[in-house]
N, C-alpha and C positions, 0 to 999 in steps of 0.2 A: 754785209749789212742785212740783206734779205734773209740769210741763213740764221742770223741772230734773232730776227723778228719771228721766223718760223719756230724756233726753239722756245721763245718766250710765249708765243701764242699756244703752242702745244702744252706747255706747263699750265697756262691759264685755263685752257679748256679742260685739262685733266682735273684741276682743282675744282672748277665749277661742276663738272660732272660728278666728282666725288661728293660734293655737298648735296646734290640732289639724290644720289644713291644713298647717302646716309639718312636723308630725310625720308626716303622710301622705307628704309629699314626701321627707322624710329616710328613711322606710322604703324607698322605691324606690331611693334613692341608696346606702344602706348605708354611712354614714360609719364611720370608725374608732371603736372603743369608747372610745378615749381622747379623743375630741373633746368639748370642754367643753359646747358648745351641744347636741350630741346627747344627752349624758348628762343634762343639765339637763331637756331636753324629755321624755326618757324617765321621769325621776323625777316630773315634774309631771303627766304625762298617764297614767301607768300605773294609778293608782288608779281612774280612770274607765274605762279600756279593759279591765281584767280582768273586770268583770261583763258587759261586752258580749261578750267572747270566750266566756264561759261560756254565754251565751244562744244563741249561734250554733250551728246543728247541725253535727255532725262531717262530714256529707256535703258541706256547703258549704265547709268548711275544706279538705277534700281536693281539691275541684274547682278552687279558686282557688290561684293561685301566690303570692298576696300576702296580707298581713293587712289586712282591710277594716274592722277595728274603728275606726281613726281616721276613716275616711270616715263610718261610721255615727254616731260621736260628733259629727262636724262637722255632719251633717244634723240630728241631734237638737237640737243647740245652736241652729241656725238656726231650726228649728221652734219651740223654746221661746222664742227671742227674738221671733218673730212673734206668738205667742200673748200673751206678757206685755206687749210694747210696744203691741199693739192694744187689749188690755184697759185698760191705763193711759190710752191715748189716748181711749177711750170715756168713761172716768171724767172725764178732763180736759174733754172737750167738754160732758158733762152738767153739770159744775161751772160752766163758763163760761156755759151756756145758762140757768141759773136766773135768773128775774126778780129784780130788787132787791126786798128786803123793804120793805113799806110800814109806816111807823110811825104808829100812830094815837095822838092825844093825848087 
């Protein structure tokens, strides 16, 4: 059961990380605002990126020529994936390592 959960979470985190990576690439390309894929990615990722932009200092925003909030979100998702998957893997290994219970009659 835990192994299946780990695999599902792995796929989920990979998809979410891919979405933010695509958003990062599209920021550099600057597609037309009428592009359906670009507007969909913008609507999906913007609720996560707004708080990240608020945390970034203004001096950093002025020095950089591009928005790095998608990169920060991507790195945070990868770190979160690492922590959660490893924690679940440890639980899975502990569950499998338990000796079988002895039934006394």
